[in-house]
C-alpha positions in Angstrom: -134.9 270.3 123.0 -134.6 267.0 124.9 -138.7 266.2 124.3 -138.5 267.3 121.0 -135.1 265.0 119.6 -137.3 262.2 121.5 -140.4 263.0 119.7 -138.3 262.8 116.6 -136.2 259.7 117.3 -139.7 258.2 117.9 -141.3 259.2 114.5 -138.7 258.4 112.9 -138.7 254.7 114.6 -142.8 254.6 114.3 -142.2 255.7 110.5 -139.7 252.8 109.9 -141.9 250.3 111.7 -145.0 251.4 109.7 -143.5 251.0 106.4 -141.9 247.5 107.1 -145.2 245.7 108.8 -147.8 247.6 106.0 -145.2 247.9 102.7 -146.8 244.7 101.3 -150.6 245.9 101.8 -149.1 249.1 100.0 -147.4 247.1 96.9 -150.2 244.3 97.1 -153.6 246.0 97.6 -155.5 243.0 97.3 -157.9 243.8 100.5 -159.3 246.7 98.6 -160.6 244.5 96.1 -164.4 243.3 95.8 -163.8 239.6 96.3 -164.0 237.4 93.0 -167.4 235.2 92.7 -167.2 231.9 93.3 -169.3 231.1 90.6 -168.9 232.8 87.1 -169.8 232.6 83.4 -166.3 232.9 80.7 -166.3 233.1 76.9 -166.2 229.6 75.7 -162.8 230.5 74.5 -161.3 230.8 77.8 -159.3 228.3 79.4 -158.6 228.2 83.3 -155.3 226.9 84.3 -153.7 226.7 87.4 -150.7 226.1 89.5 -150.8 224.2 93.0 -149.3 225.9 95.8 -148.5 224.0 99.4 -151.5 226.7 100.3 -153.6 226.2 97.7 -153.4 226.9 93.7 -153.0 230.1 91.8 -155.7 230.3 88.9 -154.8 232.0 85.3 -156.8 232.4 82.0 -155.6 231.1 78.6 -157.1 232.9 75.4 -156.0 231.3 71.9 -155.0 233.6 68.8 -156.7 233.7 66.0 -156.2 230.5 63.7 -153.9 229.3 66.3 -154.1 225.8 66.5 -151.4 222.3 67.3 -151.6 222.2 63.2 -150.3 226.2 63.6 -148.8 227.0 66.8 -148.4 230.4 67.2 -147.1 233.5 69.3 -148.1 234.4 72.9 -148.2 237.2 75.3 -148.0 236.6 79.3 -149.8 239.6 80.2 -149.1 240.3 84.0 -151.8 243.6 85.5 -151.3 246.0 87.9 -151.7 245.8 91.7 -155.2 247.3 91.6 -156.7 245.0 89.0 -157.4 241.4 88.8 -158.0 238.4 85.6 -161.8 238.6 85.5 -161.5 242.2 84.3 -159.0 242.0 81.5 -160.1 239.2 79.2 -161.9 241.6 76.4 -158.6 244.3 76.6 -156.5 241.2 75.7 -158.7 241.2 72.4 -156.2 243.0 70.5 -153.4 240.5 70.7 -155.8 237.8 69.3 -156.6 239.3 66.7 -152.8 239.4 66.0 -152.5 236.1 65.8 -151.4 235.6 69.6 -152.4 233.8 72.0 -153.0 235.2 75.5 -152.0 233.9 78.8 -153.0 235.9 82.1 -151.4 234.8 85.6 -153.0 236.1 88.7 -151.4 237.2 91.8 -151.5 235.3 94.7 -153.9 236.3 97.1 -156.2 238.1 94.7 -159.7 236.9 93.0 -159.8 233.1 93.8 -156.1 232.4 94.1 -154.8 231.1 97.2 -151.7 232.5 99.3 -150.0 235.8 100.0 -148.4 238.2 97.7 -144.7 239.1 97.3 -142.3 239.4 94.4 -140.8 236.2 95.1 -144.0 234.2 95.2 -145.7 235.8 91.6 -142.7 235.5 90.1 -142.3 232.1 90.9 -146.2 231.6 89.5 -145.6 233.1 86.3 -142.8 231.5 85.9 -144.5 227.8 86.3 -147.0 229.2 84.2 -144.8 229.9 81.3 -143.3 226.5 81.2 -147.2 225.7 80.9 -147.3 227.6 78.2 -144.2 226.7 76.3 -145.1 223.0 76.3 -148.7 223.5 74.8 -148.6 222.9 71.0 -150.9 225.5 69.9 -147.8 228.0 71.1 -144.5 228.7 69.4 -142.1 228.1 72.2 -139.8 230.2 70.6 -142.2 233.5 70.0 -143.5 234.1 73.9 -143.5 237.9 74.4 -144.0 239.2 78.0 -146.3 242.5 79.0 -146.6 243.9 82.2 -148.3 247.2 83.3 -147.8 249.1 86.2 -146.3 246.6 89.0 -147.0 244.1 86.2 -143.9 245.3 84.6 -142.0 244.2 87.8 -143.4 241.1 87.6 -142.6 240.1 83.8 -139.0 241.8 84.8 -138.0 238.9 87.1 -140.0 236.4 85.1 -137.3 237.7 82.3 -134.1 237.2 84.1 -135.3 233.7 84.6 -136.6 233.0 81.4 -135.4 235.2 78.8 -138.5 236.2 76.2 -138.9 236.7 72.6 -139.3 240.3 73.2 -140.6 242.2 76.6 -143.1 245.3 76.6 -143.2 247.6 79.7 -146.3 250.0 79.9 -146.5 252.6 83.0 -143.3 250.4 84.9 -141.0 251.8 87.5 -137.6 251.4 87.8 -137.6 249.8 91.2 -139.5 249.8 94.4 -136.5 251.0 96.4 -136.3 254.1 93.8 -139.9 254.4 94.3 -139.7 254.2 98.3 -137.0 256.6 98.5 -139.8 259.4 97.3 -141.6 258.9 100.8 -138.1 258.6 102.8 -138.2 254.9 103.2 -134.8 253.4 103.3 -133.8 250.9 100.5 -132.5 248.6 103.0 -136.6 247.7 104.5 -138.1 247.1 101.3 -138.8 243.8 100.5 -139.7 243.1 97.3 -137.1 245.4 95.4 -138.5 244.5 92.0 -135.3 246.3 90.4 -136.4 246.4 86.5 -133.4 248.5 85.9 -131.0 245.5 86.7 -132.4 243.3 84.9 -132.9 245.2 81.8 -129.2 246.1 81.9 -128.6 242.5 81.6 -131.7 241.3 78.9 -130.8 240.5 75.4 -134.5 240.9 74.3 -136.3 243.3 72.1 -137.9 246.0 75.0 -140.7 248.2 74.6 -141.3 250.8 76.9 -144.2 252.7 77.4 -145.2 255.3 79.7 -147.2 258.7 80.2 -145.7 261.8 80.6 -148.5 263.0 82.9 -148.2 259.9 85.2 -148.4 261.2 88.7 -148.1 257.6 90.3 -145.0 256.4 88.7 -142.9 259.7 87.1 -141.8 259.9 83.4 -138.6 259.6 84.4 -139.1 256.1 85.4 -139.9 255.2 81.8 -137.0 257.1 80.4 -134.3 255.0 82.7 -136.0 252.0 82.1 -135.8 252.5 78.1 -132.1 253.7 78.7 -130.9 250.4 80.7 -132.3 248.4 77.9 -129.8 249.9 75.3 -129.7 249.5 72.0 -132.5 246.7 72.6 -135.2 249.3 73.8 -137.6 251.8 72.2 -139.4 254.3 74.4 -142.5 255.7 73.1 -144.4 258.4 75.2 -148.1 259.1 75.3 -149.6 262.3 76.3 -151.6 260.5 79.5 -151.6 259.7 82.9 -150.7 256.3 84.9 -154.1 254.5 83.9 -154.6 254.1 80.2 -151.5 255.2 78.2 -153.7 256.9 75.8 -157.4 256.7 74.5 -156.7 256.0 71.1 -156.8 252.7 71.2 -155.8 252.1 67.5 -152.6 254.4 68.1 -151.5 252.1 71.5 -151.8 248.9 69.8 -150.6 249.4 66.2 -147.6 250.6 68.5 -147.4 247.6 69.8 -148.0 245.5 66.8 -145.4 247.2 64.9 -142.8 246.5 67.5 -143.6 242.8 67.7 -143.0 242.8 63.5 -139.8 244.4 64.3 -139.1 241.7 66.9 -140.0 238.8 64.6 -142.6 237.8 66.7 -145.0 238.5 64.5 -144.6 237.4 60.7 -145.9 239.0 57.9 -148.7 236.9 57.0 -150.1 237.8 60.9 -149.3 241.3 60.4 -151.3 241.1 57.3 -154.0 239.4 59.1 -154.5 242.1 62.0 -154.5 244.8 59.2 -157.7 243.5 57.9 -159.3 243.4 61.3 -158.9 247.3 62.2 
């Protein structure tokens, strides 16, 4: 019996040590990505921005929306990707927002791609906030119409940013309630979590239109998390479910982007003229 108890205690202690030391490798699995090429060819309309850190700098892409200029500033979307992506692979997917007349800013995570440093909730949120300040100062951006769009872990980042700098609207796709709630599924005590990403708490206090989208067959972040996030947003929230898993929420890209566009129109981010321009593009 003593050996059994000793083995059990050592197993529990070992699990706690493992969870404490390696949790950031699970939350930010940047080491499994292929290194981003030091040199690459970008489209002419992609502008590379940087935030300077003590340990180096973090990169972001800026892509102007169709018809946007300093004389005709338009809305902008801050797109923050999931933990298994890099900004190099995403510009083509941002085209839908650009057709709506919205410019797109894509910040990279610290430690991902060509960005220096090590990822953490506080660090990535701080970097994204710095990029948002740059975005709001651009003459081709209407600072009153800046939207945050986060997928998976990126939803946690934009919620953290929204707490400090509320957006005109917030879109969450396949996002969780909090890392603490997620960790509880694996018997990790909440007190051990270093990057809690408490999205549910942020949405309770946020006073801006929120669109929450989630796949019913999501096996990574359970569907119930999306339901709970929409409930936390209260009357500000809109919930849309898709018959999909955690990756693409639907293979019907037209339906997906029509849902996003209609939400932005209802949130007064897109004007009627911009909506008509989008409709002609379809």
